[in-house]
TORMIZA-353950 format. One record per residue (C-alpha): x, y, z; residue in three letters. Coordinates in nm, 2 decimals. Layout:
<recs>
@c1=X c2=Y c3=Z type=ala;
...
</recs>
This chain:
<recs>
@c1=13.01 c2=6.46 c3=13.84 type=met;
@c1=13.08 c2=6.76 c3=13.65 type=his;
@c1=12.97 c2=7.08 c3=13.78 type=ile;
@c1=13.00 c2=7.43 c3=13.62 type=leu;
@c1=12.97 c2=7.71 c3=13.84 type=leu;
@c1=12.96 c2=8.11 c3=13.78 type=thr;
@c1=13.02 c2=8.31 c3=14.09 type=gly;
@c1=13.25 c2=8.04 c3=14.20 type=gly;
@c1=13.55 c2=8.30 c3=14.32 type=thr;
@c1=13.25 c2=8.48 c3=14.58 type=gly;
@c1=13.23 c2=8.36 c3=14.93 type=leu;
@c1=12.97 c2=8.06 c3=14.89 type=ile;
@c1=13.14 c2=7.95 c3=14.54 type=gly;
@c1=13.43 c2=7.95 c3=14.73 type=arg;
@c1=13.31 c2=7.71 c3=14.98 type=his;
@c1=13.12 c2=7.49 c3=14.70 type=leu;
@c1=13.43 c2=7.40 c3=14.56 type=cys;
@c1=13.64 c2=7.32 c3=14.84 type=arg;
@c1=13.33 c2=7.08 c3=14.95 type=tyr;
@c1=13.27 c2=6.95 c3=14.59 type=trp;
@c1=13.65 c2=6.90 c3=14.56 type=leu;
@c1=13.64 c2=6.67 c3=14.87 type=gly;
@c1=13.38 c2=6.48 c3=14.75 type=gln;
@c1=13.58 c2=6.39 c3=14.42 type=gly;
@c1=13.41 c2=6.59 c3=14.16 type=his;
@c1=13.51 c2=6.77 c3=13.87 type=arg;
@c1=13.49 c2=7.15 c3=13.89 type=leu;
@c1=13.48 c2=7.43 c3=13.63 type=thr;
@c1=13.41 c2=7.81 c3=13.70 type=val;
@c1=13.34 c2=8.06 c3=13.45 type=trp;
@c1=13.52 c2=8.39 c3=13.57 type=ser;
@c1=13.65 c2=8.68 c3=13.45 type=arg;
@c1=13.98 c2=8.62 c3=13.60 type=arg;
@c1=14.01 c2=8.25 c3=13.52 type=pro;
@c1=14.39 c2=8.21 c3=13.54 type=glu;
@c1=14.32 c2=8.30 c3=13.95 type=gln;
@c1=14.03 c2=8.03 c3=13.99 type=val;
@c1=14.24 c2=7.74 c3=14.11 type=pro;
@c1=14.43 c2=7.97 c3=14.38 type=thr;
@c1=14.10 c2=8.13 c3=14.49 type=ile;
@c1=13.89 c2=7.82 c3=14.46 type=cys;
@c1=14.11 c2=7.51 c3=14.50 type=gly;
@c1=14.40 c2=7.36 c3=14.27 type=thr;
@c1=14.25 c2=7.11 c3=14.05 type=gly;
@c1=13.94 c2=7.37 c3=13.98 type=val;
@c1=13.92 c2=7.48 c3=13.63 type=arg;
@c1=13.90 c2=7.84 c3=13.53 type=gly;
@c1=13.73 c2=7.94 c3=13.19 type=ile;
@c1=13.68 c2=8.30 c3=13.09 type=gly;
@c1=13.44 c2=8.18 c3=12.79 type=his;
@c1=13.21 c2=7.91 c3=12.81 type=leu;
@c1=13.27 c2=7.77 c3=12.48 type=glu;
@c1=13.62 c2=7.68 c3=12.62 type=gln;
@c1=13.38 c2=7.39 c3=12.73 type=leu;
@c1=13.37 c2=7.12 c3=12.43 type=glu;
@c1=13.02 c2=7.06 c3=12.28 type=ala;
@c1=13.08 c2=6.69 c3=12.35 type=gly;
@c1=13.19 c2=6.75 c3=12.71 type=glu;
@c1=13.00 c2=6.59 c3=12.98 type=gln;
@c1=12.82 c2=6.86 c3=13.21 type=leu;
@c1=12.57 c2=6.71 c3=13.48 type=asp;
@c1=12.53 c2=7.05 c3=13.69 type=ala;
@c1=12.51 c2=7.42 c3=13.65 type=val;
@c1=12.55 c2=7.63 c3=13.97 type=ile;
@c1=12.47 c2=8.01 c3=13.90 type=asn;
@c1=12.56 c2=8.25 c3=14.13 type=leu;
@c1=12.76 c2=8.55 c3=13.98 type=ala;
@c1=12.63 c2=8.87 c3=14.07 type=gly;
@c1=12.78 c2=9.21 c3=14.16 type=ala;
@c1=12.77 c2=9.28 c3=14.51 type=pro;
@c1=12.44 c2=9.46 c3=14.60 type=ile;
@c1=12.51 c2=9.63 c3=14.93 type=ala;
@c1=12.90 c2=9.76 c3=14.84 type=asp;
@c1=12.77 c2=10.13 c3=14.73 type=arg;
@c1=12.47 c2=10.34 c3=14.64 type=pro;
@c1=12.22 c2=10.21 c3=14.39 type=trp;
@c1=12.30 c2=10.48 c3=14.11 type=thr;
@c1=12.21 c2=10.48 c3=13.79 type=ala;
@c1=12.53 c2=10.30 c3=13.67 type=thr;
@c1=12.51 c2=10.06 c3=13.98 type=arg;
@c1=12.18 c2=9.96 c3=13.92 type=arg;
@c1=12.27 c2=9.86 c3=13.53 type=asn;
@c1=12.59 c2=9.68 c3=13.65 type=leu;
@c1=12.38 c2=9.47 c3=13.91 type=leu;
@c1=12.15 c2=9.40 c3=13.66 type=trp;
@c1=12.37 c2=9.29 c3=13.37 type=ala;
@c1=12.57 c2=9.05 c3=13.59 type=ser;
@c1=12.26 c2=8.88 c3=13.71 type=arg;
@c1=11.98 c2=8.88 c3=13.44 type=ile;
@c1=12.20 c2=8.92 c3=13.12 type=ala;
@c1=12.48 c2=8.69 c3=13.24 type=leu;
@c1=12.21 c2=8.46 c3=13.34 type=thr;
@c1=12.05 c2=8.49 c3=12.97 type=glu;
@c1=12.39 c2=8.45 c3=12.85 type=gln;
@c1=12.46 c2=8.10 c3=13.01 type=leu;
@c1=12.10 c2=7.98 c3=12.87 type=leu;
@c1=12.12 c2=8.09 c3=12.54 type=ser;
@c1=12.46 c2=7.87 c3=12.54 type=trp;
@c1=12.30 c2=7.60 c3=12.72 type=leu;
@c1=12.03 c2=7.59 c3=12.46 type=gly;
@c1=12.28 c2=7.58 c3=12.17 type=ser;
@c1=12.44 c2=7.24 c3=12.34 type=arg;
@c1=12.31 c2=6.89 c3=12.24 type=glu;
@c1=12.39 c2=6.74 c3=12.59 type=gln;
@c1=12.27 c2=6.97 c3=12.89 type=arg;
@c1=12.30 c2=6.96 c3=13.25 type=pro;
@c1=12.02 c2=6.79 c3=13.46 type=glu;
@c1=11.99 c2=7.09 c3=13.66 type=val;
@c1=12.05 c2=7.47 c3=13.72 type=leu;
@c1=12.04 c2=7.58 c3=14.07 type=ile;
@c1=12.04 c2=7.95 c3=14.05 type=ser;
@c1=12.09 c2=8.24 c3=14.29 type=gly;
@c1=11.84 c2=8.46 c3=14.45 type=ser;
@c1=11.78 c2=8.63 c3=14.79 type=ala;
@c1=11.50 c2=8.67 c3=15.06 type=val;
@c1=11.48 c2=9.00 c3=14.94 type=gly;
@c1=11.26 c2=8.86 c3=14.63 type=trp;
@c1=11.00 c2=8.93 c3=14.91 type=tyr;
@c1=11.08 c2=9.32 c3=14.96 type=gly;
@c1=11.03 c2=9.45 c3=15.29 type=asp;
@c1=10.81 c2=9.18 c3=15.48 type=gly;
@c1=10.78 c2=9.38 c3=15.80 type=gly;
@c1=10.60 c2=9.14 c3=16.04 type=glu;
@c1=10.47 c2=8.87 c3=15.81 type=arg;
@c1=10.57 c2=8.55 c3=15.79 type=glu;
@c1=10.73 c2=8.45 c3=15.48 type=leu;
@c1=10.74 c2=8.10 c3=15.34 type=thr;
@c1=10.81 c2=8.04 c3=14.97 type=glu;
@c1=10.44 c2=8.03 c3=14.90 type=ala;
@c1=10.43 c2=8.40 c3=15.00 type=ser;
@c1=10.41 c2=8.68 c3=14.72 type=pro;
@c1=10.65 c2=8.95 c3=14.71 type=pro;
@c1=10.53 c2=9.19 c3=14.99 type=val;
@c1=10.65 c2=9.51 c3=14.86 type=arg;
@c1=10.88 c2=9.56 c3=14.57 type=glu;
@c1=11.20 c2=9.79 c3=14.57 type=asp;
@c1=11.51 c2=9.79 c3=14.32 type=phe;
@c1=11.61 c2=9.45 c3=14.51 type=ala;
@c1=11.26 c2=9.25 c3=14.49 type=ser;
@c1=11.27 c2=9.37 c3=14.13 type=gln;
@c1=11.61 c2=9.21 c3=14.07 type=leu;
@c1=11.58 c2=8.89 c3=14.21 type=cys;
@c1=11.19 c2=8.86 c3=14.06 type=ile;
@c1=11.37 c2=8.93 c3=13.69 type=ala;
@c1=11.65 c2=8.67 c3=13.78 type=trp;
@c1=11.46 c2=8.39 c3=13.89 type=glu;
@c1=11.23 c2=8.47 c3=13.60 type=glu;
@c1=11.55 c2=8.43 c3=13.34 type=thr;
@c1=11.68 c2=8.11 c3=13.51 type=ala;
@c1=11.33 c2=7.97 c3=13.48 type=leu;
@c1=11.35 c2=7.98 c3=13.13 type=arg;
@c1=11.59 c2=7.69 c3=13.13 type=ser;
@c1=11.28 c2=7.45 c3=13.23 type=gln;
@c1=11.19 c2=7.49 c3=12.86 type=ala;
@c1=11.52 c2=7.32 c3=12.76 type=gln;
@c1=11.45 c2=7.03 c3=12.96 type=gly;
@c1=11.65 c2=7.11 c3=13.27 type=ile;
@c1=11.56 c2=7.11 c3=13.63 type=arg;
@c1=11.57 c2=7.45 c3=13.80 type=val;
@c1=11.64 c2=7.52 c3=14.17 type=val;
@c1=11.61 c2=7.88 c3=14.28 type=leu;
@c1=11.80 c2=7.95 c3=14.61 type=val;
@c1=11.67 c2=8.27 c3=14.81 type=arg;
@c1=11.95 c2=8.30 c3=15.05 type=thr;
@c1=11.94 c2=8.54 c3=15.36 type=gly;
@c1=12.25 c2=8.72 c3=15.53 type=leu;
@c1=12.56 c2=8.44 c3=15.52 type=val;
@c1=12.74 c2=8.42 c3=15.83 type=leu;
@c1=13.11 c2=8.34 c3=15.74 type=ala;
@c1=13.44 c2=8.40 c3=15.92 type=gly;
@c1=13.63 c2=8.48 c3=15.56 type=asp;
@c1=13.38 c2=8.75 c3=15.40 type=gly;
@c1=13.02 c2=8.84 c3=15.38 type=gly;
@c1=12.82 c2=9.02 c3=15.59 type=phe;
@c1=13.02 c2=8.98 c3=15.93 type=leu;
@c1=13.33 c2=9.10 c3=15.75 type=ser;
@c1=13.19 c2=9.44 c3=15.69 type=arg;
@c1=13.09 c2=9.46 c3=16.09 type=leu;
@c1=13.41 c2=9.31 c3=16.23 type=arg;
@c1=13.56 c2=9.65 c3=16.26 type=met;
@c1=13.33 c2=9.89 c3=16.40 type=pro;
@c1=13.19 c2=9.61 c3=16.65 type=phe;
@c1=13.55 c2=9.57 c3=16.79 type=lys;
@c1=13.59 c2=9.95 c3=16.83 type=leu;
@c1=13.28 c2=9.95 c3=17.03 type=gly;
@c1=13.09 c2=10.14 c3=16.78 type=leu;
@c1=12.85 c2=9.84 c3=16.72 type=gly;
@c1=12.49 c2=9.88 c3=16.74 type=gly;
@c1=12.12 c2=9.84 c3=16.60 type=pro;
@c1=12.03 c2=9.97 c3=16.27 type=leu;
@c1=11.71 c2=10.24 c3=16.27 type=gly;
@c1=11.49 c2=10.11 c3=16.54 type=asn;
@c1=11.63 c2=9.74 c3=16.53 type=gly;
@c1=11.32 c2=9.54 c3=16.50 type=arg;
@c1=11.35 c2=9.44 c3=16.15 type=gln;
@c1=11.39 c2=9.12 c3=16.06 type=trp;
@c1=11.71 c2=8.94 c3=15.97 type=met;
@c1=11.70 c2=8.60 c3=15.78 type=pro;
@c1=12.03 c2=8.42 c3=15.84 type=trp;
@c1=12.24 c2=8.10 c3=15.75 type=ile;
@c1=12.61 c2=7.97 c3=15.84 type=his;
@c1=12.81 c2=7.93 c3=15.56 type=ile;
@c1=12.80 c2=7.56 c3=15.63 type=asp;
@c1=12.42 c2=7.50 c3=15.59 type=asp;
@c1=12.43 c2=7.72 c3=15.27 type=gln;
@c1=12.69 c2=7.49 c3=15.12 type=val;
@c1=12.50 c2=7.16 c3=15.28 type=ala;
@c1=12.17 c2=7.26 c3=15.11 type=leu;
@c1=12.29 c2=7.33 c3=14.78 type=ile;
@c1=12.46 c2=7.01 c3=14.79 type=asp;
@c1=12.10 c2=6.86 c3=14.93 type=phe;
@c1=11.91 c2=7.03 c3=14.62 type=leu;
@c1=12.17 c2=6.91 c3=14.36 type=leu;
@c1=12.15 c2=6.53 c3=14.47 type=gln;
@c1=11.75 c2=6.51 c3=14.55 type=his;
@c1=11.63 c2=6.49 c3=14.19 type=lys;
@c1=11.28 c2=6.62 c3=14.27 type=asp;
@c1=11.38 c2=6.94 c3=14.44 type=ala;
@c1=11.26 c2=7.24 c3=14.23 type=ser;
@c1=11.16 c2=7.58 c3=14.21 type=gly;
@c1=11.23 c2=7.82 c3=14.50 type=pro;
@c1=11.38 c2=7.77 c3=14.85 type=tyr;
@c1=11.44 c2=7.98 c3=15.14 type=asn;
@c1=11.81 c2=7.93 c3=15.23 type=ala;
@c1=11.80 c2=8.10 c3=15.59 type=cys;
@c1=11.79 c2=7.95 c3=15.94 type=ala;
@c1=11.49 c2=7.82 c3=16.09 type=pro;
@c1=11.52 c2=8.09 c3=16.35 type=glu;
@c1=11.57 c2=8.45 c3=16.20 type=pro;
@c1=11.61 c2=8.74 c3=16.47 type=val;
@c1=11.52 c2=9.10 c3=16.50 type=arg;
@c1=11.81 c2=9.31 c3=16.43 type=asn;
@c1=11.87 c2=9.44 c3=16.78 type=arg;
@c1=11.90 c2=9.08 c3=16.87 type=glu;
@c1=12.16 c2=9.00 c3=16.62 type=phe;
@c1=12.38 c2=9.32 c3=16.73 type=ala;
@c1=12.35 c2=9.25 c3=17.08 type=arg;
@c1=12.47 c2=8.86 c3=17.02 type=arg;
@c1=12.74 c2=8.95 c3=16.78 type=leu;
@c1=12.85 c2=9.24 c3=17.03 type=gly;
@c1=12.88 c2=8.95 c3=17.29 type=arg;
@c1=13.04 c2=8.76 c3=17.05 type=thr;
@c1=13.29 c2=9.01 c3=17.03 type=leu;
@c1=13.30 c2=9.09 c3=17.37 type=his;
@c1=13.20 c2=9.44 c3=17.27 type=arg;
@c1=12.93 c2=9.66 c3=17.38 type=pro;
@c1=12.67 c2=9.68 c3=17.09 type=ala;
@c1=12.47 c2=10.00 c3=17.26 type=leu;
@c1=12.51 c2=10.25 c3=16.95 type=leu;
@c1=12.20 c2=10.31 c3=16.69 type=pro;
@c1=12.26 c2=10.43 c3=16.34 type=val;
@c1=11.99 c2=10.64 c3=16.33 type=pro;
@c1=11.74 c2=10.58 c3=16.04 type=ala;
@c1=11.75 c2=10.93 c3=15.88 type=val;
@c1=12.13 c2=10.91 c3=15.84 type=leu;
@c1=12.15 c2=10.58 c3=15.66 type=leu;
@c1=11.87 c2=10.70 c3=15.40 type=lys;
@c1=12.07 c2=11.05 c3=15.38 type=ala;
@c1=12.37 c2=10.85 c3=15.32 type=val;
@c1=12.28 c2=10.54 c3=15.13 type=leu;
@c1=11.93 c2=10.65 c3=14.94 type=gly;
@c1=11.72 c2=10.34 c3=14.83 type=glu;
@c1=11.99 c2=10.10 c3=14.94 type=leu;
@c1=11.88 c2=10.19 c3=15.31 type=ser;
@c1=11.59 c2=9.97 c3=15.27 type=val;
@c1=11.81 c2=9.64 c3=15.26 type=leu;
@c1=11.93 c2=9.77 c3=15.61 type=leu;
@c1=11.60 c2=9.92 c3=15.74 type=leu;
@c1=11.38 c2=9.64 c3=15.61 type=gly;
@c1=11.36 c2=9.28 c3=15.66 type=gly;
@c1=11.23 c2=8.96 c3=15.61 type=gln;
@c1=11.08 c2=8.73 c3=15.83 type=arg;
@c1=11.16 c2=8.43 c3=15.59 type=ala;
@c1=11.11 c2=8.05 c3=15.69 type=arg;
@c1=11.28 c2=7.78 c3=15.54 type=pro;
@c1=10.91 c2=7.57 c3=15.49 type=val;
@c1=11.02 c2=7.37 c3=15.18 type=arg;
@c1=11.38 c2=7.30 c3=15.28 type=leu;
@c1=11.24 c2=7.11 c3=15.63 type=leu;
@c1=10.96 c2=6.93 c3=15.45 type=ala;
@c1=11.25 c2=6.80 c3=15.19 type=ala;
@c1=11.39 c2=6.67 c3=15.48 type=gly;
@c1=11.72 c2=6.91 c3=15.53 type=phe;
@c1=11.87 c2=6.92 c3=15.87 type=thr;
@c1=12.04 c2=7.27 c3=15.96 type=phe;
@c1=12.34 c2=7.24 c3=16.17 type=arg;
@c1=12.29 c2=7.60 c3=16.31 type=phe;
@c1=11.95 c2=7.61 c3=16.40 type=asn;
@c1=12.03 c2=7.94 c3=16.63 type=asp;
@c1=12.20 c2=8.28 c3=16.60 type=leu;
@c1=12.45 c2=8.20 c3=16.89 type=gln;
@c1=12.55 c2=7.87 c3=16.79 type=ser;
@c1=12.66 c2=7.98 c3=16.44 type=ala;
@c1=12.84 c2=8.27 c3=16.61 type=leu;
@c1=13.02 c2=8.12 c3=16.83 type=asp;
@c1=13.14 c2=7.84 c3=16.58 type=asn;
@c1=13.29 c2=8.13 c3=16.38 type=leu;
@c1=13.39 c2=8.34 c3=16.68 type=ser;
@c1=13.77 c2=8.20 c3=16.65 type=ser;
@c1=13.77 c2=8.39 c3=16.32 type=gln;
@c1=13.63 c2=8.70 c3=16.38 type=leu;
</recs>
């Protein structure tokens, strides 16, 4: 199978490339730094700087659209909002325009999204059938991203939307930001610590994307998070235990709001999201509970 990836050099993309290379698939990554792709993603992965480098008659079986500037790296200034929007919506529009120009189109487009699509869900249990609860910038961004990707259905392409939670991995992502403060004994809950945290182990994230790729009847949104979300306070406690450090220093909500502005909603709000459609489709999570996921990653933390 020939698979084109955007965002292939990111955390999820790197792990997908390694997995699919092992399965014998042919991989192409559309990147701003195509010369670095073989080093980052694996020898044998082709990097391209322009979609037109794929010949019109070249067979393309699937597109995995994960590109997007990190949403939680810095406050949402006007400039940052424009970048976040362009790196997702504008890039996806460019991808769809290119796909529309091809006579031979892929069977499936698997496009990134996030559980932030729902906004801050409070105590409400969220399934793929739930509407957005409270829209903020992150929610609006995900909604627009999904709506853009869904337009490729008109091109005869099956569209899958992956609403990802917090990805736990030893080589990047959420845990890499927490590692140092927790090891210094400065870890603890955020705000009151009651907000729900939908999480997923990187191995399950890769496995579910491959599952959705292979299942021809899969389409629409899927919550990509473990069946057992935890509250922020419990997450901090278990991460502290895994790192053999205390997790007793809460970060006041007022401080997060003052420093991060609207971005603080990502830390102080949450989603009690459940992977209802994945479970119904027969997907089996390897890591259902947080402690098993952290224990598996502990040697890398």
